[in-house]
Kinemage of the C-alpha trace (Angstrom):
@kinemage 1
@onewidth
@group {chain A} dominant
@subgroup {mainchain}
@vectorlist {calphas} color= white
{ca met a 1} P 0.000 0.000 0.000
{ca asn a 2} L 1.487 3.375 -0.988
{ca asp a 3} L 1.808 6.479 1.239
{ca lys a 4} L -1.354 8.077 -0.141
{ca lys a 5} L -3.460 5.002 0.663
{ca leu a 6} L -1.913 4.777 4.130
{ca lys a 7} L -2.847 8.420 4.766
{ca val a 8} L -6.389 7.852 3.577
{ca ala a 9} L -6.688 4.752 5.796
{ca tyr a 10} L -5.362 6.682 8.811
{ca phe a 11} L -7.711 9.631 8.451
{ca arg a 12} L -10.611 7.274 7.771
{ca gln a 13} L -9.955 5.569 11.101
{ca val a 14} L -9.771 8.933 12.888
{ca tyr a 15} L -13.061 9.959 11.278
{ca leu a 16} L -14.795 6.692 12.197
{ca arg a 17} L -13.563 6.726 15.780
{ca thr a 18} L -14.833 10.328 16.139
{ca ile a 19} L -18.283 9.197 15.015
{ca glu a 20} L -18.084 6.277 17.420
{ca arg a 21} L -17.456 8.572 20.382
{ca his a 22} L -20.114 11.181 19.618
{ca ala a 23} L -22.998 9.505 17.758
{ca asp a 24} L -26.164 8.626 19.666
{ca val a 25} L -26.798 5.669 17.357
{ca val a 26} L -24.631 3.984 14.701
{ca val a 27} L -26.516 2.077 11.991
{ca ser a 28} L -24.598 -0.660 10.183
{ca leu a 29} L -25.495 -2.940 7.286
{ca thr a 30} L -24.195 -6.224 8.726
{ca glu a 31} L -23.531 -7.913 12.077
{ca gly a 32} L -19.837 -8.021 11.242
{ca asp a 33} L -19.740 -4.303 10.661
{ca ala a 34} L -21.737 -3.736 13.854
{ca his a 35} L -19.015 -5.534 15.817
{ca glu a 36} L -16.506 -2.950 14.581
{ca trp a 37} L -18.649 -0.240 16.194
{ca arg a 38} L -19.013 -2.110 19.489
{ca lys a 39} L -17.616 0.819 21.525
{ca ser a 40} L -20.446 3.075 20.371
{ca arg a 41} L -23.282 3.967 22.698
{ca arg a 42} L -25.755 2.050 20.582
{ca val a 43} L -25.521 0.054 17.358
{ca glu a 44} L -28.408 -1.083 15.156
{ca val a 45} L -28.205 -3.371 12.108
{ca ile a 46} L -30.428 -2.542 9.131
{ca pro a 47} L -29.424 -4.611 6.077
{ca asn a 48} L -29.760 -3.347 2.541
{ca phe a 49} L -32.670 -4.588 0.476
{ca ser a 50} L -33.495 -4.634 -3.210
{ca leu a 51} L -36.590 -3.169 -4.854
{ca met a 52} L -35.547 -4.439 -8.265
{ca pro a 53} L -38.491 -6.132 -10.016
{ca ile a 54} L -37.751 -9.701 -11.098
{ca ala a 55} L -39.047 -9.970 -14.649
{ca glu a 56} L -37.094 -13.103 -15.535
{ca tyr a 57} L -34.902 -15.663 -13.840
{ca cys a 58} L -31.648 -17.019 -15.203
{ca asn a 59} L -31.548 -20.594 -16.457
{ca cys a 60} L -27.754 -20.667 -15.936
{ca asp a 61} L -26.978 -22.111 -19.365
{ca thr a 62} L -25.259 -19.023 -20.804
{ca lys a 63} L -21.471 -19.296 -20.865
{ca arg a 64} L -21.016 -15.975 -19.135
{ca val a 65} L -19.668 -14.909 -15.750
{ca ile a 66} L -20.367 -11.355 -14.608
{ca ala a 67} L -19.011 -8.823 -12.148
{ca ala a 68} L -20.533 -5.406 -11.533
{ca gly a 69} L -19.453 -2.336 -9.635
{ca his a 70} L -17.387 0.826 -9.714
{ca leu a 71} L -13.980 0.307 -11.316
{ca ser a 72} L -12.002 1.285 -8.243
{ca trp a 73} L -9.269 -0.305 -6.148
{ca glu a 74} L -11.428 -1.668 -3.350
{ca lys a 75} L -13.477 -3.785 -5.776
{ca gly a 76} L -10.467 -6.030 -6.325
{ca tyr a 77} L -10.647 -6.373 -10.099
{ca asp a 78} L -6.910 -7.025 -10.099
{ca arg a 79} L -7.693 -10.198 -8.159
{ca leu a 80} L -10.534 -11.059 -10.499
{ca leu a 81} L -8.277 -10.949 -13.550
{ca lys a 82} L -5.828 -13.317 -11.840
{ca val a 83} L -8.724 -15.660 -11.111
{ca trp a 84} L -9.956 -15.452 -14.679
{ca gln a 85} L -6.506 -16.197 -16.063
{ca ile a 86} L -6.773 -19.602 -14.370
{ca val a 87} L -10.424 -20.183 -15.254
{ca ser a 88} L -10.060 -19.258 -18.914
{ca gln a 89} L -7.273 -21.790 -19.399
{ca arg a 90} L -9.699 -24.566 -18.468
{ca phe a 91} L -12.794 -23.055 -20.044
{ca pro a 92} L -11.731 -20.815 -22.956
{ca asp a 93} L -15.272 -20.761 -24.347
{ca trp a 94} L -16.610 -18.879 -21.311
{ca gln a 95} L -16.829 -15.075 -21.187
{ca leu a 96} L -16.214 -12.675 -18.290
{ca asp a 97} L -18.159 -9.406 -18.530
{ca ile a 98} L -17.364 -6.621 -16.066
{ca phe a 99} L -20.051 -3.930 -15.833
{ca gly a 100} L -18.946 -0.582 -14.466
{ca asn a 101} L -16.898 2.556 -14.979
{ca gly a 102} L -14.353 4.422 -12.925
{ca asn a 103} L -10.812 5.690 -12.670
{ca leu a 104} L -9.222 2.245 -13.071
{ca gln a 105} L -10.799 1.397 -16.417
{ca glu a 106} L -7.755 2.251 -18.535
{ca ser a 107} L -5.426 0.441 -16.142
{ca leu a 108} L -7.630 -2.676 -16.140
{ca glu a 109} L -7.830 -2.680 -19.924
{ca glu a 110} L -4.036 -2.530 -20.090
{ca thr a 111} L -3.797 -5.411 -17.621
{ca ile a 112} L -6.235 -7.480 -19.678
{ca glu a 113} L -4.098 -6.858 -22.761
{ca asn a 114} L -0.831 -7.624 -20.962
{ca met a 115} L -2.257 -10.861 -19.559
{ca gln a 116} L -3.497 -11.729 -23.062
{ca leu a 117} L -7.013 -12.449 -21.820
{ca gln a 118} L -9.173 -12.796 -24.902
{ca asn a 119} L -12.518 -13.462 -23.234
{ca val a 120} L -12.837 -10.494 -20.871
{ca thr a 121} L -14.865 -7.370 -21.674
{ca ile a 122} L -15.374 -4.217 -19.613
{ca arg a 123} L -18.841 -2.879 -20.357
{ca pro a 124} L -20.484 0.390 -19.265
{ca pro a 125} L -23.155 0.302 -16.558
{ca val a 126} L -26.617 -0.557 -17.858
{ca lys a 127} L -30.061 0.407 -16.618
{ca asp a 128} L -31.491 -3.030 -17.328
{ca ile a 129} L -28.991 -4.914 -15.152
{ca asp a 130} L -31.808 -7.350 -14.330
{ca his a 131} L -31.616 -8.549 -17.939
{ca val a 132} L -27.874 -9.083 -17.480
{ca tyr a 133} L -28.443 -11.178 -14.356
{ca ala a 134} L -31.033 -13.274 -16.145
{ca asn a 135} L -28.701 -13.962 -19.062
{ca ser a 136} L -25.613 -14.987 -17.117
{ca ser a 137} L -24.635 -18.103 -15.196
{ca ile a 138} L -22.340 -16.973 -12.356
{ca cys a 139} L -21.736 -13.708 -10.491
{ca val a 140} L -18.320 -13.077 -8.932
{ca leu a 141} L -17.155 -10.545 -6.358
{ca thr a 142} L -13.470 -10.131 -5.485
{ca ser a 143} L -13.613 -6.987 -3.350
{ca tyr a 144} L -11.092 -6.193 -0.642
{ca phe a 145} L -13.987 -4.930 1.487
{ca glu a 146} L -17.702 -4.280 1.099
{ca gly a 147} L -20.470 -2.492 2.927
{ca phe a 148} L -23.094 -5.035 1.936
{ca ala a 149} L -22.567 -6.058 -1.727
{ca leu a 150} L -26.012 -5.417 -3.170
{ca val a 151} L -24.920 -7.023 -6.446
{ca leu a 152} L -24.832 -10.397 -4.670
{ca leu a 153} L -28.354 -9.952 -3.321
{ca glu a 154} L -29.697 -8.927 -6.729
{ca ser a 155} L -27.942 -11.846 -8.434
{ca leu a 156} L -29.359 -14.382 -6.007
{ca cys a 157} L -32.835 -12.915 -6.448
{ca his a 158} L -32.494 -13.787 -10.136
{ca gly a 159} L -31.365 -17.327 -9.364
{ca leu a 160} L -27.721 -16.581 -10.180
{ca pro a 161} L -25.113 -18.445 -8.053
{ca cys a 162} L -22.347 -16.275 -6.613
{ca val a 163} L -18.700 -16.718 -5.707
{ca ala a 164} L -17.141 -14.106 -3.421
{ca phe a 165} L -14.142 -13.576 -1.230
{ca asp a 166} L -15.056 -13.672 2.458
{ca cys a 167} L -14.022 -10.056 2.899
{ca lys a 168} L -15.329 -7.601 5.450
{ca phe a 169} L -18.278 -7.476 5.661
{ca gly a 170} L -21.074 -8.074 3.196
{ca pro a 171} L -20.639 -11.448 1.450
{ca arg a 172} L -20.896 -13.596 4.602
{ca ser a 173} L -24.269 -12.019 5.375
{ca ile a 174} L -25.636 -12.937 1.936
{ca ile a 175} L -24.071 -16.159 0.639
{ca asp a 176} L -24.919 -19.500 2.231
{ca asp a 177} L -21.649 -21.268 1.398
{ca gly a 178} L -22.211 -24.366 -0.705
{ca ala a 179} L -25.943 -23.721 -1.097
{ca cys a 180} L -26.337 -20.623 -3.283
{ca gly a 181} L -22.689 -20.187 -4.155
{ca tyr a 182} L -19.330 -20.114 -2.438
{ca leu a 183} L -17.525 -17.987 0.110
{ca val a 184} L -13.779 -18.191 -0.468
{ca glu a 185} L -10.964 -17.458 1.963
{ca asp a 186} L -10.074 -13.832 1.367
{ca gly a 187} L -7.208 -13.519 -1.094
{ca asn a 188} L -7.031 -17.205 -2.055
{ca ile a 189} L -6.908 -16.794 -5.849
{ca glu a 190} L -6.443 -20.489 -6.634
{ca leu a 191} L -9.392 -21.608 -4.498
{ca phe a 192} L -11.614 -18.884 -5.939
{ca ala a 193} L -10.760 -20.046 -9.456
{ca glu a 194} L -11.466 -23.642 -8.463
{ca arg a 195} L -14.910 -22.693 -7.135
{ca val a 196} L -15.760 -20.889 -10.365
{ca cys a 197} L -14.519 -23.833 -12.412
{ca asn a 198} L -16.620 -26.172 -10.295
{ca leu a 199} L -19.783 -24.209 -11.090
{ca ile a 200} L -18.862 -24.098 -14.771
{ca glu a 201} L -18.132 -27.798 -15.014
{ca phe a 202} L -21.192 -29.027 -13.119
{ca glu a 203} L -24.303 -27.302 -14.444
{ca asn a 204} L -26.495 -28.895 -11.770
{ca lys a 205} L -24.604 -26.922 -9.108
{ca arg a 206} L -25.645 -23.692 -10.820
{ca met a 207} L -29.337 -24.512 -10.660
């Protein structure tokens, strides 16, 4: 982590601890996050929810894996590309589509080119993301941290299995490991790739 990121992390902690000391109530999205605020006077957990209408469910037979979110450092797309490098060697006929924009787009596109990944596309955000969910087979999330990870909730509502790193704090509150997808030890690239490959290889596990 460079000096700028260390400074940002330091001042973020100062800011959060100030809130902790002075707020009457702290509202968090997950139980894990609530534990981080345990020194506050009072902590309440109110999870995110989705109002997205479900017009169609995925049948999980499209050879496409998706990720969605702002193209920024904390979303861990650098980790995702390492995962996909492994996956694509075993399943070159599968496509990874990343939906989002942000300050890392040019850098990610350069990384994709340098890694010679032929089946990865960065696409702009779309209004009809529900149609994307319904026409994909797996959703992946490789974030370094999350508040709640609404994309996982929306994917599952469309019947889309998810694979996510067990980062702080959202994925553990959403994914029932082995039932609707997989939670993977945070940072374990090889295991993450293996979980994705497992869902690709065995269609019945995607249903």
